[in-house]
Each structure stands twice: as structure tokens, then as C-alpha cells.
SERO-4910 file (N, C-alpha, C, O; in steps of 0.05 Angstrom, whole numbers):
BEGIN
 pado doro    nc1    nc2    nc3   cac1   cac2   cac3    cc1    cc2    cc3    oc1    oc2    oc3
  Met    A     47    274     94     30    252     89     23    252     59     18    273     47
  Arg    A     23    228     48     16    225     20     -6    203     18     -3    182     31
  Ile    A    -27    208      3    -48    188     -1    -48    182    -31    -50    200    -48
  Leu    A    -45    157    -37    -43    148    -65    -65    128    -72    -73    112    -55
  Arg    A    -75    129    -97    -92    108   -108    -74     94   -128    -63    106   -147
  Ile    A    -71     67   -125    -54     52   -142    -70     30   -155    -86     16   -142
  Val    A    -67     26   -181    -80      5   -196    -59    -13   -207    -42     -5   -223
  Ser    A    -61    -39   -200    -42    -59   -209    -57    -81   -224    -78    -90   -215
  Thr    A    -47    -89   -247    -58   -112   -262    -36   -131   -269    -25   -130   -291
  Gly    A    -29   -148   -250     -8   -167   -255     20   -157   -248     39   -173   -251
  Gln    A     24   -132   -241     50   -122   -235     59   -133   -207     43   -137   -189
  Ser    A     86   -136   -205     98   -143   -179    126   -132   -179    137   -125   -200
  Asp    A    138   -132   -155    166   -123   -153    184   -147   -160    177   -170   -154
  Pro    A    207   -142   -172    226   -164   -178    234   -178   -152    235   -165   -131
  Pro    A    240   -204   -153    246   -219   -129    269   -208   -112    269   -212    -88
  Asp    A    288   -195   -125    311   -184   -110    308   -154   -103    327   -142    -93
  Gln    A    284   -143   -108    280   -115   -102    261   -111    -79    238   -121    -80
  Trp    A    270    -98    -58    254    -94    -34    248    -64    -31    265    -47    -37
  Gln    A    224    -58    -21    217    -31    -14    225    -28     16    219    -46     32
  Asp    A    238     -6     22    247     -2     50    241     28     57    259     45     57
  Pro    A    215     33     62    206     61     64    216     75     90    220     62    110
  Glu    A    220    101     87    227    118    110    203    124    127    205    130    151
  Asp    A    179    124    115    154    130    129    138    105    133    142     85    120
  Asp    A    119    106    152    100     85    156     82     85    131     79    105    117
  Glu    A     70     61    126     52     59    104     28     43    113     31     22    126
  Trp    A      4     52    106    -21     37    111    -33     33     84    -38     51     69
  Val    A    -39      7     77    -50      1     51    -77    -14     55    -80    -30     74
  Leu    A    -96     -8     37   -122    -21     37   -126    -31      8   -123    -16    -11
  Leu    A   -133    -56      5   -139    -67    -21   -169    -65    -26   -185    -77    -11
  Leu    A   -177    -50    -46   -206    -46    -52   -217    -68    -71   -239    -77    -66
  Thr    A   -202    -75    -91   -210    -96   -110   -186   -113   -118   -163   -105   -113
  Gly    A   -192   -136   -129   -171   -154   -139   -160   -171   -116   -173   -176    -96
  Ser    A   -135   -180   -120   -121   -195    -99    -91   -189   -102    -81   -181   -123
  Ala    A    -77   -194    -80    -48   -187    -79    -35   -203    -58    -47   -213    -39
  Val    A     -8   -206    -60      8   -218    -39     31   -199    -33     46   -191    -51
  Leu    A     34   -191     -8     56   -176      1     76   -195     14     69   -211     31
  Gln    A    101   -192      6    123   -209     17    139   -192     36    149   -171     29
  Phe    A    143   -202     61    160   -189     80    184   -208     84    184   -230     74
  Glu    A    205   -199     97    229   -216    100    222   -243    113    234   -263    106
  Asp    A    204   -243    133    198   -267    148    169   -276    146    160   -293    161
  Asp    A    153   -264    127    125   -270    127    113   -263     99    125   -248     84
  Arg    A     90   -274     93     75   -267     69     46   -260     77     35   -273     96
  Leu    A     34   -241     64      7   -233     70     -9   -234     44     -4   -219     26
  Thr    A    -28   -253     43    -46   -254     20    -70   -236     26    -83   -238     46
  Met    A    -76   -218      7    -96   -198     11   -119   -201     -9   -115   -208    -32
  Lys    A   -143   -197      2   -168   -196    -15   -182   -169     -9   -174   -155      9
  Pro    A   -202   -162    -25   -215   -137    -21   -224   -133      8   -236   -150     20
  Gly    A   -218   -109     18   -225   -102     45   -203   -107     65   -204    -97     88
  Asp    A   -182   -122     57   -159   -126     75   -141   -102     76   -138    -88     55
  Trp    A   -130    -96     99   -112    -74    102    -87    -83    118    -88   -103    132
  Cys    A    -66    -67    116    -41    -73    129    -26    -48    136    -25    -29    120
  His    A    -16    -47    161      2    -25    169     30    -35    166     37    -56    178
  Ile    A     47    -21    152     75    -28    148     92     -7    161     94     15    150
  Pro    A    104    -13    184    120      7    197    145     16    181    155      0    164
  Ala    A    153     40    185    177     51    171    200     32    175    204     20    196
  Gly    A    216     28    154    239     11    155    234    -19    152    252    -35    153
  Thr    A    208    -26    148    202    -55    144    205    -62    114    190    -52     97
  Arg    A    224    -79    109    229    -87     81    205   -105     72    197   -124     85
  His    A    195    -97     48    173   -112     37    172   -108      7    186    -91     -4
  Arg    A    157   -125     -7    153   -122    -35    126   -133    -43    115   -150    -29
  Val    A    116   -124    -66     91   -136    -77    100   -160    -93    114   -158   -113
  Asp    A     91   -184    -83     99   -209    -96     79   -217   -118     87   -232   -136
  Phe    A     54   -208   -116     34   -216   -136     11   -197   -135      3   -187   -114
  Thr    A      1   -190   -159    -26   -178   -162    -40   -192   -184    -28   -203   -203
  Asp    A    -66   -194   -182    -83   -209   -200    -80   -199   -229    -85   -175   -234
  Pro    A    -72   -216   -248    -70   -207   -276    -96   -206   -290    -98   -194   -312
  Glu    A   -117   -218   -278   -143   -219   -292   -162   -196   -285   -180   -189   -301
  Gln    A   -157   -183   -263   -174   -160   -255   -156   -139   -241   -137   -147   -227
  Pro    A   -163   -114   -243   -147    -94   -229   -147    -97   -199   -168   -102   -187
  Ser    A   -124    -94   -187   -121    -93   -158   -119    -63   -151    -99    -50   -158
  Val    A   -139    -52   -139   -139    -23   -133   -133    -20   -103   -146    -32    -86
  Trp    A   -112     -4    -98   -102      0    -71   -107     29    -63   -107     47    -80
  Val    A   -110     34    -37   -106     60    -25    -82     58     -7    -81     41     10
  Ala    A    -62     75    -12    -38     74      4    -34    101     18    -35    122      4
  Val    A    -30    101     44    -25    125     59      3    123     71      8    106     87
  His    A     20    141     62     47    143     72     48    165     92     40    188     86
  Phe    A     58    160    116     58    180    137     81    176    157     92    154    159
  Asp    A     88    198    170    108    197    191     94    192    217     80    210    227
  Ala    A     97    168    228     82    160    252     88    178    276     71    182    293
  Gln    A    111    190    276    118    208    299    103    234    298    101    248    318
  Ser    A     93    241    274     78    267    272     48    263    275     33    283    276
  Val    A     39    239    276     10    234    279      1    245    306     14    241    326
  Gly    A    -21    259    305    -32    270    330    -23    299    335    -32    311    355
  Arg    A     -6    310    318      4    337    323    -16    358    312    -14    381    318
  Gly    A    -36    349    298    -56    367    287    -69    354    263    -59    335    252
  Pro    A    -92    365    256   -107    352    235    -95    357    207    -82    378    202
  Ser    A    -98    337    190    -90    340    162   -115    335    145   -129    315    149
  Val    A   -122    354    128   -146    352    112   -138    350     83   -122    365     73
  Phe    A   -149    330     69   -143    326     41   -170    326     26   -190    316     35
  Asn    A   -169    337      2   -192    337    -16   -191    312    -33   -174    309    -50
  Ala    A   -210    293    -28   -210    268    -42   -213    271    -72   -204    254    -87
  Ala    A   -226    292    -81   -230    297   -109   -203    300   -124   -201    295   -148
  Val    A   -183    310   -109   -156    313   -121   -144    285   -127   -131    282   -148
  Trp    A   -149    266   -110   -138    239   -113   -154    221   -130   -143    204   -144
  Trp    A   -180    224   -130   -198    207   -146   -217    224   -163   -241    225   -157
  Pro    A   -206    237   -183   -224    254   -199   -244    237   -214   -240    214   -221
  Glu    A   -267    249   -219   -289    235   -234   -282    232   -263   -297    221   -278
***
């Protein structure tokens, strides 16, 4: 399992570049705005919106707000291993003061 804090200010994936993760991904948008593009759908996100992206689901970041930071929390995990035991992470490692 990996937990990431991502800050985007106007960045997006190129139109011909898709992310095709091996692990499931759960993302939460804390600030800003963003658009996730899937092969057959688009998801416009505002603060507080979250999305579960199953492993193997092609997607890309189509837009992030250029005027204010879009702050994400992204959790990458192997869905088949969930429930096998607790995983404990120290948040101070990921979000130092």
C-alpha cells in the first residue's frame, strides 16, 4: 500500500497518455478542482469528492485548476490483500509540518 499527497497546479496528462495501474487506487480531492478522464466517462471533481479506480482501469488527469493548487490524497493498494491484516502508517511521514 502506498499513500501519496499530490499537489497539482494546472498539470494534466497528455491526451494520448493513459494511466493503467496494476493496483487499485482511491483518490480524494482536498482543494482545487480536477477532471479525471476514463475511456468511456469523465468525472469532474471538487473538494471532498473521491473516486475508487479499480486496477487495470485506464484513466488520466484531464484538468487541474491552474489558479489554485489541487491537493489530492491517493491511496494505491492491492484490493485482493485488503482485510488480511491491519496496515498502520504514520501520517507525519507523508505530511510533515
